[in-house]
C-alpha positions as CSV (number, residue, x, y, z in Angstrom):
1,X,-17.8,18.4,5.0
2,X,-15.9,20.0,2.2
3,X,-13.5,16.8,0.9
4,X,-11.6,19.0,-1.8
5,X,-8.0,19.7,-0.9
6,X,-6.1,23.5,-2.3
7,X,-2.7,22.3,-3.6
8,X,-0.6,23.7,-0.8
9,X,-2.8,21.1,1.7
10,X,-2.0,18.0,-0.1
11,X,1.2,17.4,1.1
12,X,1.2,19.0,4.4
13,X,-1.9,17.0,6.1
14,X,-0.7,14.0,7.5
15,X,-2.9,11.0,6.6
16,X,-4.7,9.1,9.5
17,X,-5.8,5.6,10.2
18,X,-4.2,3.1,8.5
19,X,-2.3,5.2,6.1
20,X,-0.2,6.5,9.0
21,X,3.4,6.1,9.7
22,X,3.9,4.6,6.2
23,X,1.2,1.6,7.2
24,X,-0.2,1.7,3.5
25,X,3.3,1.0,2.3
26,X,3.1,-2.5,4.4
27,X,-0.3,-3.2,2.7
28,X,1.8,-2.6,-0.9
29,X,4.7,-5.0,0.3
30,X,2.1,-7.9,1.5
31,X,0.5,-7.6,-1.9
32,X,3.7,-7.7,-3.4
33,X,5.4,-10.7,-1.6
34,X,2.4,-12.6,-3.0
35,X,4.2,-13.0,-6.3
36,X,8.0,-11.8,-5.0
37,X,9.8,-14.2,-2.9
38,X,12.4,-11.7,-2.0
39,X,10.7,-8.7,-0.5
40,X,13.8,-7.7,1.6
41,X,15.2,-6.6,-1.7
42,X,12.5,-4.6,-2.7
43,X,13.3,-0.9,-3.6
44,X,10.7,1.9,-4.5
45,X,12.2,1.2,-8.4
46,X,10.6,-2.3,-8.6
47,X,6.9,-0.8,-7.6
48,X,5.2,0.9,-10.5
49,X,1.7,2.1,-8.7
50,X,-1.2,3.8,-10.7
51,X,-3.3,5.9,-8.4
52,X,-7.0,6.1,-9.8
53,X,-9.7,8.3,-8.5
54,X,-12.3,10.4,-9.9
55,X,-12.6,14.1,-9.3
56,X,-14.2,15.8,-5.9
57,X,-14.1,13.7,-2.9
58,X,-12.4,10.5,-4.3
59,X,-9.2,12.3,-5.5
60,X,-9.0,14.2,-2.3
61,X,-8.6,10.5,-0.8
62,X,-5.9,9.5,-2.9
63,X,-3.9,12.9,-2.0
64,X,-4.3,11.8,1.9
65,X,-2.0,9.0,0.7
66,X,0.7,11.0,0.7
67,X,3.3,8.8,2.6
68,X,2.6,6.0,0.3
69,X,2.9,8.3,-2.9
70,X,6.3,9.7,-1.4
71,X,7.4,6.8,-1.2
72,X,6.2,5.2,-4.6
73,X,5.5,8.0,-6.9
74,X,3.9,6.4,-9.8
75,X,1.3,7.9,-12.2
76,X,-2.6,9.0,-11.7
77,X,-5.4,8.3,-13.9
78,X,-8.1,10.7,-13.2
79,X,-11.0,12.8,-14.9
80,X,-11.0,15.7,-17.0
81,X,-11.6,18.8,-15.2
82,X,-9.9,17.5,-12.1
83,X,-8.0,20.0,-9.7
84,X,-4.3,19.6,-10.5
85,X,-2.2,17.4,-8.7
86,X,1.5,18.9,-8.2
87,X,3.0,15.8,-6.6
88,X,2.3,13.6,-9.7
89,X,4.6,15.9,-12.0
90,X,3.6,15.0,-15.2
91,X,2.5,11.9,-14.7
92,X,-1.3,12.6,-14.8
93,X,-3.7,11.0,-17.6
94,X,-7.3,11.9,-17.6
95,X,-10.4,10.3,-19.0
96,X,-13.6,11.3,-19.8
97,X,-16.2,11.8,-16.7
98,X,-18.5,9.1,-16.3
99,X,-22.0,9.4,-15.5
100,X,-23.9,6.0,-15.2
101,X,-27.4,7.5,-15.8
102,X,-25.9,8.9,-19.2
103,X,-26.1,6.9,-22.6
104,X,-22.5,7.9,-23.4
105,X,-20.9,6.9,-20.0
106,X,-21.0,3.6,-21.0
107,X,-19.3,4.5,-24.1
108,X,-16.7,6.2,-21.8
109,X,-16.2,2.8,-20.0
110,X,-14.6,1.1,-23.0
111,X,-13.0,3.9,-24.0
112,X,-11.4,4.3,-20.7
113,X,-10.7,0.5,-20.4
114,X,-8.6,0.7,-23.7
115,X,-6.6,3.7,-22.6
116,X,-5.8,2.0,-19.2
117,X,-4.5,-1.1,-21.1
118,X,-2.1,1.2,-22.7
119,X,-1.1,3.6,-19.7
120,X,-0.8,0.4,-17.4
121,X,1.7,-1.4,-19.9
122,X,3.5,1.4,-21.2
123,X,4.0,2.6,-17.4
124,X,4.9,-0.9,-16.3
125,X,2.4,-1.2,-13.6
126,X,2.2,-3.8,-11.6
127,X,-0.1,-2.3,-8.5
128,X,-3.6,-0.3,-9.0
129,X,-4.4,1.8,-6.3
130,X,-7.9,3.2,-6.3
131,X,-10.5,5.1,-4.3
132,X,-13.3,4.9,-7.2
133,X,-15.5,6.0,-8.6
134,X,-16.8,5.1,-11.8
135,X,-13.8,5.6,-13.8
136,X,-11.9,3.2,-11.7
137,X,-13.7,0.3,-12.5
138,X,-12.4,-0.1,-16.4
139,X,-8.6,0.5,-15.1
140,X,-9.0,-2.1,-12.5
141,X,-10.6,-4.4,-15.0
142,X,-7.9,-3.7,-17.5
143,X,-5.6,-4.1,-14.4
144,X,-6.8,-7.6,-13.7
145,X,-6.6,-8.5,-17.3
146,X,-2.8,-7.9,-17.3
147,X,-2.1,-9.7,-14.0
148,X,-1.5,-6.4,-11.8
149,X,-2.7,-6.2,-8.3
150,X,-5.8,-4.0,-7.1
151,X,-6.0,-2.1,-3.8
152,X,-9.5,-0.3,-3.6
153,X,-10.5,1.8,-0.7
154,X,-14.1,2.2,-0.2
155,X,-15.0,6.2,-0.1
156,X,-14.9,8.1,3.1
157,X,-18.3,9.1,2.4
158,X,-19.8,5.5,3.0
159,X,-20.3,4.8,6.1
160,X,-23.2,2.4,6.7
161,X,-24.1,1.2,3.3
162,X,-22.0,0.1,0.4
163,X,-21.3,2.1,-2.7
164,X,-22.1,0.8,-6.7
165,X,-18.1,0.9,-6.9
166,X,-17.6,-0.6,-3.8
167,X,-20.0,-3.3,-4.9
168,X,-18.1,-4.1,-8.1
169,X,-14.5,-3.9,-7.0
170,X,-15.2,-6.2,-4.0
171,X,-15.2,-9.2,-6.6
172,X,-12.1,-7.9,-8.4
173,X,-9.7,-6.2,-5.6
174,X,-6.6,-8.5,-4.1
175,X,-7.1,-6.0,-1.0
176,X,-10.3,-4.2,-0.2
177,X,-10.2,-1.7,2.5
178,X,-13.2,-0.1,4.4
179,X,-13.0,3.2,6.4
180,X,-15.6,2.5,8.6
181,X,-16.4,-0.8,10.8
182,X,-19.8,-0.9,9.9
183,X,-19.0,-1.7,6.1
184,X,-17.6,-4.9,7.4
185,X,-20.9,-6.3,7.3
186,X,-21.7,-5.7,3.6
187,X,-17.6,-6.8,2.8
188,X,-16.8,-9.7,5.3
189,X,-13.9,-10.3,3.7
190,X,-12.3,-6.8,3.8
191,X,-9.7,-5.0,6.0
192,X,-10.8,-2.3,8.2
193,X,-8.4,0.6,7.8
194,X,-9.5,3.2,9.4
195,X,-10.1,7.0,7.8
196,X,-8.0,8.8,5.5
197,X,-9.0,12.1,7.2
């Protein structure tokens, strides 16, 4: 399956599974409620979301969350050379591509961590929503350092076995979602959310 989306497909495709009918917003509200007493008075201006995804399929999955993005626009952090995403407007930050098999990828992890700390502070982010992969790890560690809530969605491509990023994020995410029920045996505290596609 080709998970890359064209620009004109991004908003027109309807998310499915947990993301349909703005269900994703309920997850954000549930997390928000863990550190805000009066969620009934919450409006979109109160929530600043940083969406994080590597290029390719991970970015395509973020794009499937159009109901969430339309409600809470926020900013996007993705890898350099990623396909342009129109509905984030000018609020798109890029970081170097990361390959855990290359030595320079380790250096990029630390560089991205420092960059993420600045972005998260400057943009006054209070939630990070990510679909992986490696570029999301330093961003989420920076988020946790700043007391920001993290929502991680395990990759759609992971049907029976967990990803390396998932194994890392399972330890730090405030809400961990899987798109296939078989993964619950590896992530017992995760929430089955259904498919984004």
